[in-house]
DRENDRENBA-743584 format. One record per residue: x, y, z of N, C-alpha, C, O, CB in turn. Coordinates in steps of 0.2 Angstrom, whole numbers, plus 5000, padded with zeros to 4 digits. Glycine has a CB too. Example, Ala and Ser with C-alpha at 12.3 -4.5 7.8 and 13.67 -1.06 7.14 Angstrom:
<atoms>
506649725039506249785039506649845039507149835042505749785045
506449895035506849955036506450005039506750065040507049975029
</atoms>
This chain:
<atoms>
526036045284526335975281525835915284525635925290527135955285
525735875281525335825282525635785288526135805289525135785277
525435725291525635685295526035635292526635615295525135655297
525935605285526335565282526935605280527535575280525935545276
526835685277527335715276528035715281528635705280527035785275
527635725287528135735292528435675295528935675298527735765298
528135615293528435555293528935545288529435515290528035505293
528835555282529435545278529835585278530235575274529335545272
529935645281530435695281530835665287531435675287530035765282
530535625294530735605298531235545296531735535299530335585302
530935515292531435455288532035475283532635445283530935415282
531835525280532435565275532935585281533535585280532135635269
532835605285533335645290533735585292534335575290533035685297
533435545296533835485299534135445294534735425296533435445302
533935425287534235395282534835415281535235375280533835395277
535035495281535435515279536035505283536535475281535435555277
535935525290536335505295536535425296537135405299535935515300
536035385294536235305295536735305287537235275287535335245295
536535315283537035325277537735345278538235315275536835365272
537835395282538435425284538835375289539435375288538135495288
538435345293538735295300538935245294539535225295538135265308
538635215289538735165286539335165283539735115283538335145282
539535225280540135235275540635235282541235215282540135315270
540535255288541135265293541335195296541835165294541035325301
540735165299540835095302540935035297541134985300540135085305
540935045290540934995286541335015281541234985275540334975284
541835065280542435085276542435035271542434975272543135085280
542535055264542735015259543435025256543635045250542335005255
543735015263544635035260544934965256545334975252545235045269
544734905258544934845254544634845248544034845247544834775259
545134835243544834815236544734765233544634755227545234835232
544634715238544534635237543734645235543334675238544634595244
543634595230542834595228542534575233541934585232542634555223
542634545237542234515242541834575247541234585248542734465248
542334625248542134685253541634735247541234765249542834735257
541834725242541534775236540734735237540234765237542034765227
540834675237540034645235539734645242539134635242540034575232
540134645248539734645255539334725255538734735256540434645262
539834775251539434845253538934855247538534905248540034905252
538934815243538534835237537834845237537634885233538634795233
537434815241536834825241536634885247536034905247536434775241
537034905251537034945256537235015253536935065257537434925260
537635025248537635075244537135075239537035135237538235065241
536735035236536235035232535735075235535235085231536034975230
535635095241535135135245534635085249534835035251534635175239
533935115249533435065254533235135258533535195258533935005260
532635125260532235155265532535175271532535225274531735115265
532935115274533435125281532735125286532735165290533935225282
532235085285531535095290531935065295531835105300530735045288
532135015296532234965303532735005306532535005312532634875303
533335045306533735075308533435145310533635165316534135085303
532835175306532635235310532135215315531935265320532435275306
531835145315531435135321532035125326531935135332530935075321
532535105325533135105331533135175335532935185340533935085328
533235215331533435285333532935325335533035375339533835335327
532135315333531735345335531435315342531035345346531235355328
531635255342531535225349531935245355531735255360531635165349
532635255352533035275358532935345359533035365365533835275356
532635395355532535455356531935455361531935485366532435495348
531435415360530835425364530935415371530735445376530335385361
531235345371531335325379531835375383531735395389531635255379
532335405379532735445382532435525384532635565387533335455377
531935515380531435595380531835655378531935705382531035615388
532235645371532635715370532335725364531935675361533435705368
532335795362531935825356532435775350533035755351532035935355
531835775345532135745339532735765335532735815333531835745335
533235725334533935745331534435785334534935805332533735785325
534135795340534535845344535235815348535735845350534035875349
535235755348535635725352536135685348535935645344535335695356
536835685349537235655346537035575346536935545351537835675348
537135545341536835465342537435425344537435365346536435425335
538135455344538635415345538835435351539435425353539235415340
538535455355538535475363537835485366537635525370538935555363
537535435366536735435367536535425375536735365377536535365363
536335455378536135445387535735395388535235385385535635495391
536035355392535635305394535335305401535435355406536035255394
534835255402534535275409534835285415534635325419534235225410
535535265416535935275421536535325420537035325424536135225423
536435375415536835425414537435425410537835465409537035445419
537435355408538035345403537935355396537435385395538335275404
538335355391538235365385538535305379539135275379538635435385
538135295376538335235371538235265363537935325361537735165372
538535215359538535235353537735195349537635145347539335205350
537335235350536535185347536535195340536035165337535635235350
537035235336536935225330537135165327536935155321537035255328
537735135330538135065329537535025330537634965327538735045335
537035025334536534965335536134975328536034925324535934975342
535935045326535535055321535835025314535534995309535435115322
536635045313536835015307536934935307536934905301537335055305
537034895313537034835314536434805311536434755307537034815320
535834835313535134805311535034815302534734785298534534865317
535334865300535334875292535934835290535934825283535434955290
536334805293536834755291536434685289536434665284537534745297
536134675295535634605295535234605289535134565286535234585302
534934655289534234665282534734655276534634615271533734765282
535234685275535734685269536034605267536034585261536334735270
536234575273536334505273535734455270535834415266536434485279
535234485274534634435272534234435264534034385261534034455277
534434505261534134515256534734475250534534455245533934605255
535334475251535734445248535634365247535634345242536334465252
535534335251535334265252534734245248534734215243535334255260
534234275252533434295248533534285241533234235238533234385248
533934345238534034335231534334275227534134245221534434375229
534734255231535034185229534534135229534634095224535534165233
534234125233533734065235533034075229532834025226533434075243
532734145228532334145224532534145217532134145212532034185225
533334155215533634185209533234235206532934235200533634135204
533134285210533034355208533634395205534134405208532834385213
533534425200534034455195534134535197534634565196533634455187
533634555200533634645202533434645210533034615213532934695196
533834695212533634715219533834785220534434795219534034665225
533434845223533534905223533734935216534134985216534034915229
533434915210533434935204534134925201534234955196533334995203
534634885204535334865202535234785201534734765203535934885207
535734745199535834675197535934655204536234685208536534655191
535634595207535734575213536434555213536734545208535234525214
536734535220537434525221537634475217538134485213537634515228
537234415217537434355213537534355206537834315203536934315214
537134415204537134435197537834455195538234435191536634485195
537934505199538434565197539134525200539634545198538234655200
539234485205539934455207540034385207540534365209540034475214
539334345205539534275205539134245211538934285216540534265206
538834165211538534155217539034145223538934165229538234105216
539634125222540034105227540334165231540334165237540634075224
540434225227540534275231540034315234540134355238540934325228
539434305233538734335234538634295241538334325246538234315228
538834225241538534205247539234215254539134215260538234115246
539734225251540234235255540134315258540134325263540834225252
539834365252539734425255539134425260539234465265539634485250
538634385260538134395266538334355272538134375277537434365264
538834305272539134285277539534345281539534355287539534235276
539934375276540334435280539934485283540134515288540834485276
539334505280538934545282538634515290538434555295538434555276
538534465290538234425295538634445302538534465308538334355293
539234415299539734425305539934505307539934525313540434395303
540034545302540034635304539534655307539634685312539934685299
538934625306538234665311538434645319538334685323537334615309
538634575320538834575328539334615329539334655334539034505330
539934615326540534665327540234735329540534765334541034675320
539834765326539534825325539034825331539034885334539234845318
538734785334538234795339538734785346538534805352537534735339
539434755345539634735351540134795352540534795357539934665351
540134855348540434915349540034975351540235025349540634925343
539434965354539035015356539335045362539035105363538234995356
539735025366540035055373539435035378539635055384540135155372
538935005377538534985383538734955388539134905386538134955382
538634955395538634905400538734835397538334815393537934915404
539234795399539334725396538634675397538334645392539934695400
538334675402537734635403537234655399536734615399537534635409
537134715396536634755391536934735384536634715379536434845392
537534745384537734715377537734655375537534645370538234725376
537834605380537634525379536834515376536634485372537734475386
536434565381535834545380535634565373535334525370535334565384
535834615370535834645365536034585358535734575353536334715367
536634555360536834515356536334455356536134435350537534495357
536234435361535634365362535134395357534934355352535234355370
534834445358534334455354534334455346534034425342534034515356
534834505345535034485338535334415335535334405329535534525335
535434375340535734295336534934255337534834215333536434235342
534534275341533834235340533434265334533134225331533234245347
533534335332533234355328533434315322533034285319533234415327
534134315320534534285314534234205312534034185307535234275316
534034175319533834125318533234115317533034065313534034095323
532734155319532034155316532034175311531534155308531634185319
532334215307532434245301532534185296532234175290533034305301
532934135298533234075294532534025294532334005289534034025298
532234015301531633985301531133995297530833955294531333995307
530934065297530434085293530534085286530134075283530234155294
531234075283531334075276531133995275530733975270532134095273
531433965279531333895277530533875278530333825274531733845282
530233895282529433885281529033915274528633895270528933915287
529333985273529034005266529333955260528833945257529334085264
529933925259530133875255529533805255529333785250530733855258
529433785262529033725263528333735260528033685258528933705269
528033815260527433825258527333815250526833795247527333905261
527933815247527833815239527833745237527733725231528433845236
527933695242527733625241527033595244526833545243528333575244
526633645246525933635248525333665244525433715241525833665255
524933645245524333675241524033725246524133785244523633615239
523833705250523433755255523833775262524233735265522733725257
523633825263523933855271523433885274522933905270524433905271
523433895280522833945284523234005286523834015287522433905292
522834055286522934125287523534115293524134135291522234175288
523434095299523834095304524534065302524934085305523534055308
524534025299525233995296525634045292526234055293525033935292
525334065288525634125283525834185289526434205288525034145277
525334205294525834265298526234225301526834245301525434325303
526234185304526834145308527434155304527934175306526634065308
527334125298527934135294528134205293528734225294527834105289
527834255291528034315290528334355296528634405296527434335287
528034325303528334365308529034335308529434375309527934355315
529134265307529934245308530334265301530934255301529934155310
530034285295530334295290530634385289531034405286529934255285
530134415293530134485290530034525298530434565299529434495285
529534505302529534545307529834545313529834595316529134545309
530234495314530734495319531334555320531534585325530934445317
531534555314531934605313531634685315532034725318532234605306
531034705313530734755316530634755323530834805326530134745313
530534695326530534695334531234695337531334715343530134625336
531734675334532434675336532534765336532734805341533034615330
532334785331532534855331532134895335532434955336532534895324
531634885338531234925342531334905349531234945354530434925340
531634845351531834825358532534825359532834815365531434765360
532934825354533634835357533734895360534034885366534134825352
533734945358533735015361533535015367533835055370533435055358
533034985370532834985377533234935380533434955386532234965378
533534875378533934835381534734885382535034885387534034765376
534834915376535534955379535535005383536035025387535834975375
534835045382534835115387534635085394534735125398534335175385
534435025395534335005401533535035403533335055409534835045406
533135025399532435025400532034955400531634935396532035075394
532234925405531934845405531234845404531034805400532234795412
530834875407530234885406529834885399529334855398530034925409
530234925396529934925390530234895383530134915377530034985389
530534825386530834795380530334745378530334745372531534755383
529834715380529434675379528834705375528734685369529234665384
528534765377528034795372528234825366527934835360527634855376
529034845367529334875360529434805355529334815349530034925361
529534755358529634695354529034685351529134655346529934645357
528334685354527734675352527534725346527134715341527334685358
527734785348527634835341527934815336527534795331527934905342
528634805336529034775329528634715327528534705321529834745329
528434675329528034605327527534635324527434615318527834545331
527134675327526434695324526534735318526034725315526034725329
526834785316527034825312527534785306527434815300527234875316
527934745307528334705304527834665299527834675293528834665309
527434625302526934585299526434635294526334615289526534555304
526234685297525834735292526234755286525934745281525734805295
526934765287527334785282527334735277527334765271527834795284
527434665278527434625274526734605268526634595262527734565279
526234605273525634615270525434665265525134655260525134625274
525734715266525734785261526134765256525934775250526134865264
526734745256527134725252526834675246526934685240527734695256
526434625250526034585245525434605242525234575237525834525247
525134655244524634695241525034745236524734755230524134735246
525634775238525734815233526134775226526234805221526234865236
526334715226526534665222525934655216526134645210526634595227
525234665218524634665214524434725212524134735206524134645218
524434785216524034865215524634905213524334945209523734895222
525134905213525534955211525934945204526334895203525934965218
525934995198526034975192526834965191527334995194525835035187
526934915187527634895185528234935186528734915188527534875179
528134995182528535055183528735085189529235115190528335105178
528335085194528435125200528635065205529035085210527835165203
528434995205528634955209529334925208529534895212528334915208
529634945202530134925200530334845198530934825197530534945204
529834805198529834735195529134735193528734775195530134675200
529134675189528434665185527934645191527934595194528534595179
527434705190526834685195526334615195526134605190526334735194
526234585200525934505199526534465199526434405197525534495193
527134475202527634415200527534365206527834315207528534455200
527134385211526934335216526634285213526834225213526534365221
526034295211525634255206525934215201525734155200525134295203
526334235198526634195192527134145196527134085195527234245186
527434165202527834125205527534075210527834035214528434155207
527034085210526434055215526634045221526733995224526133975213
526834115225527134115231526334125236525834155233527634185231
526434105242525934105246525834175249526334195252526034045251
525334205249525234275252524634265256524234225255525234335247
524434305261523834305264523234325260522634315262523934355269
523334355254522934375248522634295245522134275245523434445242
523134265242523034205239522834165244522334125242523634175236
523034155250522834105256521934125256521534075256523334125264
521834175257521134195259520734175253520234135254520934265261
520934195246520534175240520434105240519934085237520734195235
520934065242520933995240520333975245519933935243521533945240
520333995251519833965255519033995252518433975254520034005264
519134045248518534065245518334025240517734035237518434125244
518733985237518533935231518933955227518833915222517933935229
519334005226519734035218520333985217520633965222520134135219
520433965212520833935210521533975208521733995202520533915205
521833975213522534025213523034005210523534045209522834045219
523033945209523733915205523533915197523933895193523933825208
523033935196522833955188522534035187522234045182522233905187
522734075192522434145190522834185183522534225179522534195197
523434155183523834175177524034115173524234065175524434215179
523934115167524234065162525034055161525334005159523934065156
525334115161526034125159526434085166526334075171526134225158
527034065163527334015168527934045169528334005172527433945165
528134125165528634155169528434225170527934255168529234145165
528834255174528834325174528834385168528534435167529334345177
529234345163529534375157528834385153528734435150530134335153
528634325153527834305149527434335151527034355146527634245149
527134355157526634375159526234445156526634495155526834375164
525734455155525534515151525134565157525034535163525034485145
525034625157524734665160523934655161523634665166524834725157
523734625156523134605155522934545159522434545163522934595149
523334495159523234435164523234455171522734445175523734375164
523834505173523834525180523234565181522934545186524534565182
522834605177522334635180521734585181521434585187522034675175
521734555178521034505177521134465184520634445187521134455169
521834445185521834405191521634445196521334425200522534385193
521834525198521834555202521134585203520934615208522334585202
520734575198520034585197519734525201519434525207519734595188
519934475199519534425204519734405210519434365213519334365201
520334425213520534435220520034495223519734485229521434455221
519934535220519534585223518834565224518534595228519534635220
518534525218517934495219517834455224517334455227517834475214
518234415226518334375231518334395239518134365244518934345230
518634455238518534495246519334495248519534515253518034445252
519734465243520434445246520934505248521334505253520834395242
520734555242521234615245521134645251521534655255521234665240
520334665252520034705256520334665263520634695268519034695254
520234585263520334555270521034565272521234585277520134475269
521534565267522134575269522434655272522734665276522534555264
522034705267522134765268521834765276522134795280521834825262
521334755277521034745284521434725289521434755295520634715285
521734665289522234635293522834665295523134665301522434575290
523134705289523634745290523634805295524034815299523834775285
522834845294522634885297522634865305522834915309522134905294
522334815307522234785312522934775317522934795323521834725311
523434755313524134735317524534805318524934805322524534685312
524434855314524634915315524234955321524534985326524634955307
523734955321523234965328523434935334523534965339522434945327
523634875333523834835338524634855341524834865347523834755335
525034865336525734875335525734955340526034955346526034885326
525334995338525235075342525135065347525335105351524835115340
524635025349524435015358525034995362525135025368523834945360
525634955359526234935363526535015365526835025370526734885358
526535055361526835115361526735155369527135195371526435155355
526135145371525935165377526535165384526435205389525435115378
526935115381527635125388528235175387528635185391528135055388
527935215381528435285380528135345382527535355383528435295371
528635385384528335445385528035485380528235475375528735485388
527535525381527235555378527535605374527535665377526735575380
527835605369528435655366528435645358528235605355529235635369
528835685355528735685348529035625344528835615339529135745346
529535595346529635525343529235475345529135425341530435495345
528935475350528335415350527835435344527635395340527935415358
527535495344527135505338527435495332527135465327526935575337
528135505331528335475324528335395324528335365318529235495321
528435355328528535295328527735265327527635215325528935255333
527235305329526535285326526335305320525935275317526035325330
526735365317526735375310527135325306526835305301527035435309
527635295308528035255304527435185303527435155298528735235309
527135175308526735105309526235125302526235095297526235075318
525835175303525435195296525735215291525435215286524935255297
526335235291526635245285526735165280526735155274527335275286
527035125285527135055283526535025279526634995274527235025289
526035035280525235015277525035065271524735035267524735035282
525235135271525035185267525535195262525335225257524835245270
526035165262526535175256526235145250525835095250527335145259
526535165245526235155238526835105234526735075228526135235233
527535105238528035075234528635045239529035015237528235115228
</atoms>
């Protein structure tokens, strides 16, 4: 089995446990449309990458064999037991909340192969569903059974993360009104909008379990791999066939979204605003996208973005030196590589 296959197996194993926990911690007993809408995207699937980072980090810190410990009675540094799975589910709930609101702001019609929540349930219910998930995430994090001071610190980290996600989204919107931005500005935006949730996923286990010396390095790991994840998403939008991607390839170009690729290309003199002539995702052709991608390759922009993602992953993995040398640590290294090697 290759390393990537090993990592994918680790993801699948933990994804199944996270899915079971979501069903348990967020039961859909209430028939009201609000709760159906709140659970809608969670039921639609997802890779569960962020909660898997929570579980793997906890396994490595406690130095337990992978998947051998009950996540609902997980050992802490002072021999207590907490429900680390609740922390993992809390992180995934926040992810779902952000997707609902992102789709509303971007007017996207499809998410995870199904109609977006606002398309399925209407705008007002979708906004309320996102708000409900936001509250449920904090309720769930509060129920881990950790020592009160650690629980407060974990809640504080989650609250700060949510504020930063909003700041990142605001920056992203402001970029749409600007012609040129610099690579560092783009990286700041994706750190806030995307990477901070990976940072929370990696550092909150150390907070809850009492491994204080590991909090900052693990936070740094999450920031680096989270930025690399978003750069890879931008690359996949250009390089993955529409059928596999699940949406129109090159939609970022059509919608004039600022990515590290287009930021670099603009600095190389490429007229990125006119790479495609179509003004809608529905009207753009594969030939237009292919020609645009060729131009970006010629400018070195795709390679630039790919190398930046690789550098970030290498930096992120260096932060894992704080962990014991065990199998979960090696899986976290593999997850970092997977984030920029995946093709969907």
